[in-house]
Structures are given as C-alpha cells and as structure tokens.
N, C-alpha and C positions, 0 to 999 in steps of 0.2 A: 803585694798589696799596694794600692794606690789611694792617695788622699782624694776623697770625693769633692773637696772644696777647691784645691789648686792643682790636682793631678800629679803631684810629686810622688815619687816612689821611695824616697829616703826618709827613714824614721829614726829618731833618737830616743835615748832613755830619759826617764823623768823619775827622780828619786830612786826607788828600788824597782820600778817597773821598766821593763826592757822594750824598746822599739815602739813607743806609744805616741810620741810627739812628732808631728810632721816637721821636717827640717826647714821647709820653705815657708809655710804659713803659721807654724806653731800650734796647729790644732791638735786637740786630744780626741780620744774616742767619743766623749760626750758632745764635743762640738761637731764632729762629723756625723754623729747620730742626729743631732738637731738639724743640721743641714739636709740630711736625707729626707726629713719631713718637710722642711721649708722649701726644698726644691720642687715639691708638689703643689705648693701654695702659689696662687697668682699674685706675684709681687711685680708690679709694673712701675714705670717711671711716674713719680708723684704719689705712690703708695706711702702713707705716713707710717713710718717705722720708728719706734723708740727701742734702742738697743742698749741695755744696761750692762755695765762692766764689759765693754765690747772686746771680743777676741779678734785679733788682727785679720785672720783669714776670712772669717765670717763677716766682719765689718766691711772688708773690701768687696766681697761678693754682694752684700746687701746694698752698699752704696752704688755699685754698678747697676743693679736692678731698679732700685727705688729713686735714684738720683737725688734731687733736692728734697724729696720726702723723708730721707734718712736722717735720723738724729741719734747720736751716741751720747751717753751721759753716765756719770759716775760721781760718787762723793769726792773723789780725788782725781779730777780730769787730767791733771798734770802727769799722771802715771801712764797716759796713753799718747805718747809722743807721735805715734804713727797716725793719729787723728787730731790735728790741732783744733778742730772745730768741736771736739768733745766738750759737752756742757756739764756744769755742776748740777747734781741732783742729790738731795738728802731724802732718802726713803722714809725717814721719820718725820718729815715736814713737807707734805705734798698738798696742803690746803690751797696754795696759790696756783697750782698747775691747772690748766684749762680742762674742762670736761669734754668728752666726745671728740677728742683731737686725733687719736691714733687708730690706724687700721690694724696694727700689729705691735705688740709689746713682747720683747723677748729678753731672757736673761738665763744665765747658766751658773749655778752655784753662787747665788747672791743671797737668798733669803736666810741662810744660816749665819750671816754676818750682821744682820740688821738689829741694832740694840734698842728696839722698841716693840710694841705689840704688833705682831705679824698681821693680825686682822686689820689693823689700821692701814698698813702698807698695801695689802691685797685689795682692800676696799677701794682705796684711792687709785691704784693702778687700773682696776676695772672701771672706775668712774671716768678715767682718762681715755678709755677705749670708745670708739664709735659703736653704735648699736650692734652692728654686725662684725665688730672687730674680734681679734683673737689675742689671747694672752698665753704665750707658750714659754715654759720654763722648765729647767732641770734642777732638781735638788738631790743632794746625797742622802741616801737612806742607810741607817746603821742598824745593827742588831739592837733589840730592846725597844723601848717606847720613846715617844716624843719627850724631849727635855729641853729646858732653857734656863738661863740664869743671867740676871741683869746686875748681879752683885760684882764687886771688884775682886775677881779671883785671878790667880797667877796664870801665865801662859801655859805652864806645865799642867795645871789642873784643867784648863780648857782643853788641852790636848787629850788628856785622859778621858774627860767627860764627854767631849763633843767631837773628838777626832782630829782637831787642828787647833793651833795656838790662838787663832783669831776668830774662832766660831763662838757664838753665844747660845746656839741651840743645835739640837740634832733631831732629825726626823727618823721615826721608826714605826713599828706596827702599832 
C-alpha cells in the first residue's frame, strides 16, 4: 500500500486501528480519500482554497498547487505548527468573512465539533464560495439518527452519545 498524498509506504497504528496513519505525512484513510477526489479537480496556482483544520500532508499538497491562493484556518491555529500562516476562524462567527472569495473550501471531520447551529455555518461557508466554487467535506456517520447537544455535558457522556469526547453532534440516517 502507498499513500496517494506523499507516496510513503509505511503506515502506523492509530488507537485500536492497525496500519492506518501514513508515517510520513500523517494522513488517514479519510484524508487520502479526499485527496483521491481533489487530485481530479483543477487546482492551479492562484486557486483560492480555504482549508479548515488542515491536515499536514494535504496542506502541503494544496499549498504546492494553489500557491498564494491557499489559506489554512482553524479556531486554534497554534495547533498547526507546520503552517505558521494558519489563520484563526470561528465557524460560529462568520459574518465578517467576505462573500464570493474562495474557489474551494475543504474540511474533514470538523462539523461535529462546532458548538452552534450547523445551518449557520454551512450557509456562511457557501456564501464565502465563488459562484462556481466547491465545498467538499467529510463527516463521520454513526448508527442511529442525527443528534446534537449544546448543554454542558461530560466528556464521557459526549463519547457515549457522539463517539468522541469533544463532539457535540453526530450524523446518522
């Protein structure tokens, strides 16, 4: 097996899952799946890309293709030391972000963490896209139905209810 992002052939374990994380770029299956699609999209120098919660391997690849058009952002940009230009973004406060700015907005496993009305976030992210732009994202689906909770519940309860200690919603059928 070879990572389709960095071409490394060494994979390590993550939690209880064996050989899923690329040793070189840190990508997981979901990131490699996203790149499989993105590699078919015309991303050229100057393409305006907003990459939320950037994964290092994908970030490096997109920076290489989009050049100065690439922007990474997260609520806590200090967590992304591999990208000192990572900008702060609060997905619950997007009113001030410019409309029609990005050709591509991507994120992977972000929406389950956002502690506000998800319709607000998706509306504004789409508003920030150019008319012919694309919003590509991956969300985890769980058994059962959609569920969310904005109340102050324990990390243990969040884990049971949403699958992880820092999730506030889960997506299902």
